[in-house]
C-alpha positions in Angstrom: 15.6 -18.1 -20.9 17.4 -16.2 -18.1 19.3 -13.4 -19.2 23.0 -13.6 -18.2 24.2 -12.5 -14.8 26.9 -13.6 -12.4 30.2 -13.2 -10.3 33.1 -11.1 -10.6 36.0 -13.1 -12.4 39.1 -14.2 -10.5 40.9 -11.5 -12.4 39.2 -9.0 -10.0 39.3 -6.1 -12.3 39.0 -2.7 -10.8 35.6 -1.4 -10.1 35.7 2.3 -10.5 32.5 3.1 -8.4 33.7 3.7 -4.7 31.0 4.7 -2.7 27.3 5.7 -2.7 25.7 8.6 -0.6 22.1 8.7 -0.5 19.9 11.7 1.1 16.4 11.3 1.8 14.0 14.3 2.8 10.7 13.2 3.5 7.8 16.1 3.7 4.6 14.7 5.1 4.1 11.5 2.4 6.4 12.9 -0.4 10.0 11.8 -0.6 13.1 13.6 -2.2 15.9 11.7 -2.8 19.5 12.6 -3.5 22.2 10.0 -4.4 25.9 10.9 -5.0 28.0 8.1 -6.6 31.6 8.6 -6.5 34.0 7.3 -9.2 37.7 7.0 -9.3 39.6 5.4 -12.2 42.9 4.1 -10.7 43.6 2.3 -13.9 46.4 3.3 -16.5 43.7 3.6 -19.3 40.4 5.7 -20.0 37.2 3.9 -18.9 33.7 3.5 -19.5 31.7 2.7 -16.3 28.1 1.2 -17.0 26.0 0.9 -13.9 22.7 -0.8 -14.3 20.6 -0.4 -11.1 17.1 -0.3 -9.6 14.8 2.7 -8.5 11.3 2.8 -7.3 9.0 2.2 -10.3 7.0 5.3 -9.8 9.8 7.5 -9.0 10.2 11.0 -11.0 13.8 11.3 -11.9 14.5 14.9 -12.3 18.0 15.8 -12.0 21.4 14.2 -13.1 24.8 16.1 -13.0 28.5 15.4 -12.9 30.9 17.1 -11.1 34.9 16.7 -11.8 37.0 18.8 -9.5 35.4 22.5 -9.4 33.5 22.0 -12.7 29.9 20.5 -12.7 28.0 19.9 -15.6 24.0 19.5 -15.4 22.6 16.9 -17.8 19.5 17.9 -20.2 16.6 15.6 -20.8 16.5 14.7 -24.5 14.7 12.2 -26.9 16.5 9.0 -26.1 18.1 8.1 -29.5 19.3 11.8 -29.5 20.7 11.6 -26.2 22.7 8.4 -27.0 24.0 9.8 -30.2 25.2 12.6 -28.4 27.0 10.6 -25.8 28.4 8.4 -28.5 29.8 11.1 -30.6 31.5 12.8 -27.5 33.1 9.4 -26.6 34.3 9.0 -30.0 36.0 12.6 -30.0 37.8 12.0 -26.7 35.2 14.2 -24.7 33.9 13.0 -21.2 30.2 12.2 -21.4 27.3 11.0 -19.0 24.1 9.3 -19.8 21.4 8.1 -17.9 18.4 6.3 -19.3 15.4 4.1 -18.2 15.1 0.5 -19.3 12.7 0.0 -22.3 11.2 -2.9 -20.7 10.6 -1.9 -17.0 10.4 1.4 -15.4 12.1 0.5 -12.3 15.9 0.0 -14.0 17.9 2.5 -15.0 21.6 2.6 -16.8 24.1 5.1 -16.2 27.0 5.4 -18.2 30.3 7.4 -17.2 32.3 7.7 -20.4 35.7 8.5 -20.9 37.2 9.0 -17.6 40.7 9.5 -17.7 43.4 7.6 -15.8 43.6 8.9 -12.2 40.5 11.3 -12.7 37.5 11.3 -10.4 33.9 12.1 -10.7 31.0 12.5 -8.4 27.8 12.0 -10.1 24.4 13.4 -8.5 21.0 11.7 -9.1 17.8 13.1 -7.8 14.3 12.0 -7.7 10.9 12.4 -5.9 8.2 9.8 -5.1 5.2 9.4 -3.3 5.3 7.1 -0.2 2.9 4.3 0.0 0.4 3.8 3.0 0.7 0.6 4.7 -1.8 -1.6 6.6 -0.8 -0.4 10.0 -0.7 3.5 8.9 2.8 3.5 8.2 4.2 5.5 5.3 6.8 3.1 3.2 10.0 4.3 1.5 12.2 1.6 -0.2 15.8 2.5 -1.4 16.2 -0.5 -3.8 19.7 -1.7 -3.0 18.9 -5.3 -4.5 18.7 -6.0 -8.4 18.0 -9.8 -9.1 18.3 -11.1 -12.6 15.1 -10.4 -14.7 13.6 -13.4 -16.3 13.1 -12.8 -20.2 10.1 -15.2 -21.6 11.3 -17.7 -24.4 10.5 -16.0 -27.7 10.8 -12.3 -26.6 11.8 -9.9 -28.9 12.9 -7.3 -26.8 16.6 -7.1 -25.5 17.3 -8.6 -22.3 17.9 -6.2 -19.6 21.8 -6.9 -18.8 22.1 -7.2 -15.1 25.7 -7.6 -13.2 24.6 -9.0 -10.0 26.9 -10.4 -7.2 26.2 -11.7 -3.6 26.4 -9.1 -1.1 29.5 -10.0 0.1 31.3 -9.1 -3.1 30.0 -5.6 -3.7 33.1 -3.5 -3.8 31.6 -0.1 -2.8 30.1 1.5 0.3 26.6 2.8 1.1 25.8 5.6 3.5 21.9 6.6 4.0 20.5 9.4 6.2 17.1 10.8 6.2 15.4 14.1 7.5 11.7 13.8 8.1 9.1 16.6 8.6 5.3 16.8 8.9 2.7 19.2 10.3 1.9 16.2 12.5 4.1 14.5 15.3 6.4 11.8 14.3 5.8 8.7 16.2 8.3 6.7 15.3 10.8 5.4 12.2 11.5 1.7 11.7 13.6 -0.1 9.3 14.5 -3.7 8.1 18.2 -2.6 8.4 20.0 -1.1 11.4 19.5 2.4 12.0 21.0 4.9 14.4 18.5 6.4 17.1 16.0 8.9 15.7 17.1 12.5 16.5 14.2 15.0 17.0 15.2 18.6 15.8 12.2 20.3 17.8 10.2 19.8 20.8 6.9 19.1 19.1 8.7 16.3 17.3 7.3 17.0 13.8 10.9 17.1 12.6 13.7 14.6 12.8 16.8 13.0 11.4 18.0 9.2 11.1 20.8 7.5 9.6 21.6 3.8 8.3 23.6 1.8 11.2 27.4 1.1 9.9 28.2 -2.1 8.3 25.1 -2.2 5.8 25.7 -5.6 3.9 23.8 -5.1 1.0 21.8 -8.3 1.4 18.2 -6.4 1.3 16.7 -3.1 0.2 16.8 -0.4 2.5 13.2 0.0 3.7 12.1 2.8 6.0 8.7 2.9 7.8 7.6 6.2 8.9 4.7 7.1 11.4 2.8 9.9 12.3 0.2 10.7 14.9 -3.2 11.2 13.4 -1.8 9.9 10.0 -5.1 9.6 8.1 -5.5 13.4 7.7 -6.5 15.0 4.5 -4.3 17.4 3.1 -4.1 19.6 -0.1 -1.0 21.6 -1.1 -0.5 24.4 -3.9 2.8 24.6 -5.4 3.6 27.7 -7.7 4.7 27.2 -11.3 8.1 27.5 -12.5 9.0 31.0 -13.1 10.9 30.2 -16.5 8.2 27.9 -17.8 5.5 29.0 -20.2 2.2 30.1 -18.7 -0.6 27.7 -19.7 1.5 24.6 -19.4 1.7 22.1 -16.7 5.1 23.8 -15.5 4.3 27.2 -15.8 0.8 27.0 -14.0 0.2 26.4 -10.1 -0.6 22.7 -9.5 -2.6 21.3 -6.5 -1.8 17.8 -5.1 -4.7 16.6 -2.9 -4.4 13.6 -0.7 -7.6 12.2 0.8 -8.3 9.3 3.2 -12.0 8.2 2.7 -13.8 6.6 5.8 -16.5 4.0 5.2 -19.4 3.5 7.4 -18.7 1.0 10.3 -21.9 -1.0 9.0 -19.9 -1.7 5.5 -16.8 -2.4 7.4 -18.0 -4.8 9.6 -19.6 -6.8 7.0 -18.0 -8.9 4.1 -19.3 -9.8 0.7 -20.8 -13.2 0.2 -20.1 -13.3 -3.3 -17.4 -13.0 -5.8 -14.9 -15.0 -8.4 -11.5 -15.2 -6.4 -8.3 -16.0 -8.7 -4.9 -16.8 -7.0 -1.9 -16.7 -9.2 0.9 -18.1 -7.5 4.7 -17.7 -8.8 6.2 -21.2 -8.6 9.6 -20.4 -10.2 12.8 -21.3 -8.8 13.6 -18.4 -7.1 10.4 -19.0 -4.6 12.6 -21.5 -3.0 14.9 -19.1 -1.3 14.3 -18.2 2.3 11.7 -15.6 2.7 14.2 -13.6 5.0 17.3 -14.2 6.9 15.7 -14.2 10.5 13.6 -17.2 9.5 16.1 -19.7 7.7 13.4 -22.6 7.9 10.8 -20.7 6.1 11.1 -20.5 2.3 8.9 -18.0 0.0 7.0 -20.9 -1.4 6.2 -22.4 2.1 5.0 -19.2 3.5 2.9 -19.1 0.1 1.2 -22.3 0.9 0.5 -21.4 4.4 -1.0 -18.2 2.8 -3.3 -20.0 0.6 -4.6 -22.2 3.3 -5.7 -19.0 5.2 -7.2 -17.6 2.0 -9.1 -20.6 1.3 -10.3 -21.0 4.8 -11.5 -17.5 4.8 -13.5 -17.3 1.7 -17.4 -17.0 2.2 -19.8 -19.6 1.1 -21.3 -18.7 -2.2 -18.3 -17.4 -3.8 -16.5 -19.0 -6.8 -12.5 -19.6 -6.7 -9.4 -21.2 -8.7 -5.6 -21.3 -8.1 -3.2 -21.0 -10.9 0.6 -21.2 -10.6 3.4 -20.1 -13.0 7.0 -20.6 -13.9 8.3 -21.5 -17.5 4.8 -22.7 -17.9 1.5 -22.4 -16.0 -1.1 -24.6 -14.3 -4.6 -24.4 -12.5 -6.3 -26.5 -10.2 -9.8 -26.6 -12.0 -10.1 -25.8 -15.6 -12.4 -23.0 -14.7 -13.6 -21.4 -11.4 -15.6 -23.3 -9.4 -18.2 -22.9 -6.2 -16.7 -22.8 -3.0 -17.7 -25.9 -1.1 -16.0 -28.5 1.6 -15.5 -30.7 -1.7 -13.7 -28.1 -3.8 -11.7 -26.5 -0.9 -10.4 -30.0 0.2 -9.7 -30.8 -3.5 -7.7 -27.3 -3.8 -6.0 -27.9 -0.5 -4.6 -31.1 -1.5 -3.1 -29.6 -4.5 -1.6 -26.7 -2.6 0.1 -28.9 0.2 2.1 -30.3 -2.9 3.4 -27.1 -4.1 6.8 -26.6 -5.0 9.1 -23.8 -6.7 9.5 -26.2 -9.5 8.0 -24.6 -12.7 11.4 -23.1 -13.9 11.5 -19.5 -15.0 8.9 -16.5 -14.3 6.8 -16.2 -17.4 3.4 -14.6 -16.0 1.9 -13.3 -19.2 0.4 -16.6 -20.5 -1.1 -17.5 -17.2 -2.9 -14.0 -17.2 -3.8 -14.3 -20.8 -5.6 -17.7 -19.9 -7.4 -16.1 -16.8 -8.7 -13.1 -18.8 -10.1 -15.6 -21.5 -12.2 -17.4 -18.8 -15.8 -15.4 -18.9 -16.8 -13.8 -15.9 -19.4 -15.4 -13.9 -22.7 -13.1 -13.6 -22.8 -11.4 -9.8 -19.6 -12.5 -8.8 -17.0 -9.7 -9.3 -13.6 -11.2 -10.3 -10.6 -10.6 -7.8 -7.1 -11.5 -9.0 -4.5 -12.1 -6.3 -0.9 -12.1 -7.8 2.0 -13.4 -5.7 5.4 -13.2 -7.4 9.2 -12.2 -6.4 8.8 -9.9 -9.4 11.7 -10.9 -11.6 10.4 -10.5 -15.2 11.7 -8.6 -18.0 8.4 -7.9 -19.9 6.8 -5.8 -17.3 5.2 -3.2 -19.7 3.8 -6.1 -21.8 2.0 -7.6 -18.4 0.9 -4.4 -17.3 -0.7 -3.5 -20.6 -2.7 -6.8 -20.5 -3.9 -6.0 -16.8 -4.7 -2.4 -17.8 -6.8 -4.0 -21.1 -9.0 -6.1 -18.6 -9.3 -3.3 -16.0 -13.1 -3.3 -16.6 -13.7 -6.9 -15.5 -11.6 -7.3 -12.5 -9.7 -5.9 -9.5 -6.0 -7.0 -9.1 -4.3 -7.2 -5.7 -0.5 -7.7 -6.1 2.3 -9.0 -3.5 5.9 -8.6 -4.0 7.7 -11.2 -2.2 11.3 -11.0 -1.0 14.2 -8.2 -1.7 14.4 -7.1 -5.4 10.8 -7.7 -6.3 10.3 -5.4 -9.2 8.3 -2.3 -7.6 7.0 -1.2 -11.5 5.4 -4.5 -11.7 3.7 -5.1 -8.3 2.5 -1.4 -8.1 2.0 -1.5 -11.7 -0.6 -4.6 -11.4 -2.5 -2.8 -8.6 -2.8 0.2 -10.3 -3.7 -0.7 -13.8 -6.1 -3.6 -12.1 -7.8 -1.1 -9.7 -6.6 -3.0 -6.5 -4.0 -2.7 -3.8 -0.2 -3.5 -3.9 1.9 -5.2 -0.9 5.4 -5.9 -0.4 6.7 -8.7 1.9 10.5 -8.0 2.9 12.7 -8.0 5.7 11.0 -9.7 8.8 7.6 -9.1 7.3 5.3 -12.1 7.5 3.1 -12.7 4.3 -0.1 -13.8 5.8 -1.2 -10.5 7.6 -0.4 -8.4 4.6 -2.6 -10.8 2.2 -5.3 -11.1 4.5 -5.5 -7.1 4.6 -5.8 -7.3 0.8 -8.6 -9.6 1.3 -10.5 -7.8 3.4 -10.4 -5.2 0.7 -11.6 -7.3 -1.7 -14.3 -8.3 0.2 -15.4 -4.8 0.6 -18.2 -3.7 -1.7 -16.7 -2.2 -5.0 -16.9 1.7 -5.0 -18.6 2.8 -8.1 -19.6 5.6 -9.9 -16.5 7.9 -8.7 -16.8 11.7 -9.5 -14.6 14.7 -8.6 -16.0 18.3 -8.3 -13.9 21.4 -7.6 -15.3 24.4 -5.9 -13.0 27.2 -6.9 -13.5 31.2 -6.7 -14.5 32.8 -9.9 -12.0 33.3 -12.7 -10.2 30.2 -11.5 -10.6 26.8 -13.1 -8.6 23.6 -12.8 -7.4 20.8 -15.3 -7.2 17.2 -13.4 -3.9 15.6 -14.6 -5.1 12.0 -15.8 -5.4 9.2 -14.7 -9.0 9.5 -13.1 -9.7 7.9 -9.8 -11.4 4.5 -10.4 -11.3 2.7 -7.0 -11.0 3.7 -3.3 -10.3 1.6 -0.2 -11.2 2.2 3.1 -8.3 3.9 5.2 -6.2 4.1 1.8 -4.7 7.6 0.4 -6.4 8.7 -2.9 -4.2 11.1 -4.6 -5.3 13.9 -7.0 -3.0 16.3 -9.2 -4.7 19.4 -10.8 -3.3 22.2 -12.7 -4.8 25.7 -11.8 -5.3 28.4 -14.3 -6.7 31.8 -14.2 -6.7 34.3 -11.1 -9.2 35.5 -8.7 -9.4 38.6 -6.5 -11.8 36.7 -4.2 -10.9 34.8 -1.0 -8.1 32.4 -1.9 -9.9 29.2 -0.7 -11.2 26.0 -3.0 -12.6 22.9 -2.2 -12.7 19.5 -3.8 -15.4 16.8 -3.4 -15.1 13.1 -4.4 -18.3 11.3 -4.9 -19.1 7.5 -5.1 -21.7 4.9 -4.7 -20.9 2.3 -1.8 -23.4 -0.7 -1.4 -26.0 1.4 -3.4 -25.7 4.3 -1.1 -24.3 7.6 -2.1 -21.0 8.7 -0.1 -18.6 11.5 -0.5 -15.4 13.0 1.0 -14.7 16.7 0.8 -11.8 19.1 1.7 -11.3 22.7 1.9 -7.9 24.3 1.0 -5.9 27.4 0.7 -5.1 28.3 -3.0 -2.3 30.6 -1.8 0.9 28.4 -3.2 3.4 27.2 -0.5 6.9 28.3 -0.4 10.2 26.5 -0.9 8.6 23.3 -2.5 11.0 23.0 -5.2 8.6 21.8 -7.8 8.3 18.7 -6.2 4.5 18.4 -6.8 4.9 19.5 -10.5 7.5 16.8 -11.2 5.1 14.3 -9.4 2.2 15.3 -11.6 4.2 15.3 -14.6 5.3 11.7 -13.8 1.9 10.6 -13.2 0.9 12.0 -16.8 3.9 10.7 -18.4 3.2 7.1 -17.1 -0.4 7.4 -17.9 0.4 8.2 -21.4 2.9 5.5 -21.6 0.4 2.9 -20.5 -2.0 3.8 -23.3 -2.0 1.1 -25.7 0.7 2.6 -27.8 1.8 -0.9 -29.2 -1.5 -1.2 -31.3 -1.3 2.4 -32.5 -1.1 3.2 -36.4 2.6 4.5 -37.0 1.4 8.2 -36.9 -0.6 7.9 -34.1 2.4 6.1 -32.3 4.8 9.1 -33.4 2.2 11.7 -32.0 1.7 9.8 -28.8 5.6 9.4 -28.4 6.0 13.1 -29.5 3.8 14.3 -26.6 5.6 12.2 -24.0 8.8 13.7 -25.2 7.8 17.3 -24.9 6.4 16.6 -21.5 9.4 15.0 -20.2 11.6 17.6 -21.6 9.6 20.5 -20.4 9.3 18.9 -17.0 12.7 17.6 -16.6 11.5 14.3 -15.8 12.5 11.3 -17.4 10.5 9.0 -19.4 10.7 5.7 -21.6 11.3 7.9 -24.6 14.0 10.1 -23.3 17.2 10.2 -21.4 19.5 12.4 -19.7 22.8 13.5 -21.1 25.6 15.7 -20.4 28.7 16.1 -22.2 32.0 18.0 -20.9 33.1 20.1 -23.8 35.5 22.3 -22.0 37.9 19.3 -20.4 40.8 20.5 -22.7 42.7 18.1 -24.3 40.9 15.0 -25.8 41.5 11.5 -24.2 43.1 9.6 -26.9 43.1 5.5 -26.9 40.4 2.8 -26.8 38.0 3.0 -23.7 37.9 0.0 -21.4 34.3 -0.8 -20.3 33.8 -1.4 -16.5 30.4 -2.8 -15.6 29.5 -2.0 -11.9 27.9 -4.8 -10.1 24.9 -4.6 -8.0 23.8 -7.1 -4.9 21.4 -9.8 -5.5 19.1 -11.3 -3.0 20.2 -13.9 -0.7 20.2 -17.5 -2.5 19.9 -16.1 -5.8 23.5 -17.2 -6.9 23.1 -20.4 -5.2 19.7 -21.0 -7.2 21.4 -20.1 -10.5 24.1 -22.4 -10.1 21.9 -25.2 -8.4 19.0 -24.7 -10.7 20.5 -27.5 -13.1 20.7 -30.1 -10.1 18.1 -32.5 -11.3 18.1 -31.7 -14.9 19.6 -33.3 -18.0 23.4 -33.4 -18.5 23.6 -30.6 -21.2 22.5 -28.2 -18.6 24.9 -29.4 -16.1 28.0 -29.2 -18.4 26.8 -25.9 -19.7 26.8 -24.6 -16.3 30.4 -26.0 -15.7 31.7 -24.7 -18.7 30.1 -21.1 -18.3 32.2 -18.3 -20.1 33.0 -14.8 -19.1 31.6 -11.9 -20.7 32.5 -8.4 -20.0 34.2 -9.4 -16.8 31.2 -11.1 -15.5 30.9 -15.1 -15.4 27.6 -16.1 -16.8 25.4 -18.9 -15.0 22.1 -19.6 -17.0 19.5 -21.6 -16.7 17.7 -23.4 -19.4 14.3 -22.7 -20.3 11.8 -25.0 -18.3 14.4 -25.7 -15.9 13.1 -26.9 -12.5 14.8 -26.0 -9.2 15.4 -28.4 -6.4 15.5 -27.0 -2.8 18.4 -26.5 -0.9 18.9 -28.4 2.1 18.3 -27.2 5.6 22.0 -26.4 6.2 22.2 -24.4 2.8 24.1 -27.2 0.8 23.6 -29.4 -2.2 25.8 -32.3 -3.4 26.3 -32.4 -7.2 28.6 -35.2 -8.0 31.6 -35.0 -5.5 31.4 -31.4 -5.1 29.1 -29.4 -2.5 27.9 -26.0 -2.9 28.1 -24.1 0.6 26.5 -20.8 1.5 27.0 -19.1 4.7 24.0 -17.8 6.8 23.8 -14.5 4.9 23.7 -16.3 1.6 27.1 -14.8 0.4 30.1 -17.2 0.0 30.0 -20.1 -2.4 32.5 -22.8 -3.2 33.1 -23.2 -7.0 32.1 -26.4 -9.0 34.8 -28.4 -10.9 35.0 -27.4 -14.3 35.9 -30.8 -16.0 32.5 -31.5 -17.2 32.6 -35.0 -15.4 29.6 -34.9 -13.3 27.0 -37.5 -14.1 23.4 -37.6 -13.1 24.0 -40.9 -11.1 26.4 -38.9 -8.9 23.9 -36.1 -8.2 22.7 -36.3 -4.5 20.0 -34.1 -3.5 19.8 -33.5 0.3 16.0 -33.2 1.2 15.1 -30.3 3.5 14.5 -30.7 7.1 10.6 -30.0 7.5 9.7 -28.1 10.7 6.8 -29.0 12.9 3.5 -27.5 11.6 2.5 -24.5 13.7 -0.4 -25.3 16.0 -2.4 -22.3 14.6 -2.0 -23.5 11.0 -2.6 -27.0 12.3 -6.1 -25.6 14.0 -6.9 -23.7 10.8 -6.5 -26.5 8.5 -9.2 -28.3 10.2 -11.8 -25.7 9.7 -14.6 -26.6 7.3 -15.6 -24.5 4.4 -18.9 -23.9 6.4 -16.8 -22.2 9.2 -17.2 -25.3 11.9 -14.9 -27.6 13.3 -15.4 -31.2 14.2 -14.7 -32.7 17.4 -12.0 -35.1 17.0 -8.6 -36.2 18.0 -6.9 -34.0 15.4 -8.5 -30.7 16.9 -7.6 -31.9 20.6 -3.9 -32.2 19.4 -4.2 -28.8 17.9 -5.6 -27.5 21.2 -2.9 -29.1 23.1 -5.2 -31.3 24.9 -6.2 -35.0 24.9 -9.3 -36.2 23.4 -10.5 -37.5 26.9 -10.1 -33.7 28.6 -12.0 -32.1 25.5 -14.9 -34.6 25.7 -15.2 -34.6 29.5 -15.4 -30.7 29.7 -18.2 -30.7 26.8 -21.5 -29.2 28.4 -24.1 -32.0 28.3 -26.7 -30.3 26.1 -24.1 -28.8 23.5 -23.7 -30.8 20.1 -20.0 -31.7 19.3 -19.6 -29.3 16.2 -21.0 -26.5 18.3 -18.5 -27.3 21.1 -15.7 -27.9 18.7 -16.2 -24.6 17.1 -16.3 -22.5 20.4 -13.2 -24.2 21.5 -11.4 -23.2 18.1 -12.7 -19.4 18.7 -11.5 -19.5 22.4 -8.2 -20.8 21.5 -7.6 -18.0 18.6 -8.8 -15.3 21.0 -6.9 -16.5 24.2 -3.5 -17.5 22.2 -3.3 -15.7 18.6 -4.6 -12.2 19.5 -1.6 -10.6 18.2 -2.3 -12.2 15.0 -5.9 -11.3 14.8 -5.8 -10.0 11.1 -4.7 -13.3 10.0 -7.8 -15.4 11.2 -10.5 -12.4 11.7 -12.3 -13.4 8.5 -12.3 -17.3 9.1 -13.4 -16.5 12.6 -16.3 -14.3 11.3 -17.5 -17.2 9.3 -17.3 -19.5 12.3 -19.4 -16.8 14.3 -21.9 -16.8 11.5 -22.1 -20.7 11.5 -22.7 -20.7 15.3 -25.5 -17.9 15.0 -27.1 -20.2 12.3 -27.2 -23.1 14.6 -29.5 -21.2 17.2 -27.8 -23.4 19.8 -28.7 -22.8 23.5 -26.2 -22.7 26.2 -23.6 -21.0 24.2 -22.6 -18.8 27.1 -22.0 -22.0 29.4 -19.9 -23.4 26.6 -17.7 -20.4 26.3 -17.1 -20.3 30.1 -16.5 -24.2 30.0 -14.1 -23.7 27.1 -12.2 -20.9 28.8 -11.5 -23.3 31.8 -10.5 -26.1 29.9 -7.8 -23.9 27.7 -6.8 -21.7 30.5 -8.0 -18.5 28.8 -9.3 -15.3 30.2 -11.2 -12.5 28.4 -14.8 -11.0 28.4 -17.2 -13.4 26.8 -18.6 -10.6 24.4 -15.1 -10.6 22.7 -16.6 -13.9 20.8 -19.3 -11.7 19.2 -21.7 -14.5 19.8 
């Protein structure tokens, strides 16, 4: 069932969080984030403020402190239960206390408790974390400040407690956000872009290696704050050595120097220009109700599920002959098109496309685990490497359980994951790719799903890198201990990170080297880098903390649940010790601070105040409207919803299917309609008299936009790669049948002419979207070459005249 979340009540209890200030500092591809949360208790009684909020799943939270007036208290990392008890003891004795802990279910959700804040008092909470920036398809570095936290779906029968999220529409968020960034790099900064409004980029020096930028005024909290940073000559290998912490014990991770190596392997052009003709491709599509939301505010007609259908069309048309495939979809239950993966052919492709065209976001909740279990039960097909593509808006409550399953099966497949829309769980999306040896992509803001997915298909069609090994060349007397996990996957143009703890000293020249060797298409390849062993100054232990987080994450992802009790306790103890030593949070630890010098104890019962976070556009309408076509019990339960902790709860029943919103953003339920504005913010209340009957429910069907000519053309391609000469093709090309037939050279057969025309149209009118059709175009070119047709040049020229296109004939690579 869906764990509860909802709107502020009509009582409008005061929210003590007044503002959030975020400062981002980016050095090359590493980000340090400092958030200051300003609280003020304007009530006449002491309060406890609880704030559940998202952070990047791979973030290393390394500082938590509180400031009241001139006094600052810095929190310590302690074992989680010990920290909770210390916090509770402080509150019971009337002392101010502060607690920050990671969710037990998902490492991208944190809970911050500000306890015993007296009437009229203020407190500023400082939270700091470091994280690596992911490399995008266009070579940009992506930083995301999660501002949206959608309700997490808890699978039925789950024993784990649900993550309690107090989510509200963006317009009801009662605090402000300011955001500024400072970027520095050895290479010039080309540009900085964002899904949100930014003030102009300000360069701080003439060589443009340092710059600042700020979030524009009036941020609406309807999306995460995503920043894309572009450097000139971005793909340059680097290595940075950071000195150990002076107060830490030598021989430990924090006490010794740590090196961070960033490599960008480049594959030979012969490998990149070819694609595999084998593989088992399994596509797993989220069809939960939330997939019916608009994919973003700029394209109101396009829903997530609609974009997913178009993407599956492109994927199916781009698969190579000779491969195998299947399509699964999941919600509260899962479905598959075929009982097992089938060979790719015209018959199986068309059968799959008929199902895809009818796919709706009608499977209820978000239970991905059972679908994955069924996929992994299927035997692998000999000589057909399994490639798993997972599409989801990432709102699940059992993230660690899902990732553990993927890791257990990592030897049998590669997993490519796609987070759709604002608020998708970075812990889930990045974790799926990390544990499955694949690549993660996020589709947010004005992003289109198709180009990112097709880039990942290109990765999947690259030969798998095998036999990866790392060797170090260090001066005599110096050695390195590599921080787990080891490198298992390498992709063209994607960054590969290594952390190593350096021990010993050498009087020789302070230079070292690292070599990553691997086998590619049966041939040995390698990437090398020389680096200076002298530690960089003023790095603030950033690299040590990232290395600690990497090691902690590796230990946490080991199969802890199936360990014997003694082994489990030993593993937990190791994580706790590393977390405490490094000052980096983990699943088994928490930050706690107690103000023991606050003077007179605060008396009287504490009033709890839950701080709301924004949810994605349409989420609230989905929660309310999810029962529209369901049984009367569901409708009445929704209408008679109750308030808990100052939040009105609106819940799904397990298995409820969601009907789509109408094109104007409203749906009639009985005599009442729900309306949302363009931002999805404002909602009219339902009547609470429980009188709505199913016969009164009117669901307004959505307006279907006309099909894009590009997708229409793609849909006509055959599995072999060719097109047929018919009226549907002529219409997609914007011509009449007579125009197309009369322009055909006499000695060219119909299929060759049709395929040449389709390729000319793609190059002439959709060159800006080449990454979307490049693979299906390659398949068409291979088909044309196999026909050994004469007069191809004449056909190309005739086609260019017919369609009014102009480009060099060798562009078609015929």
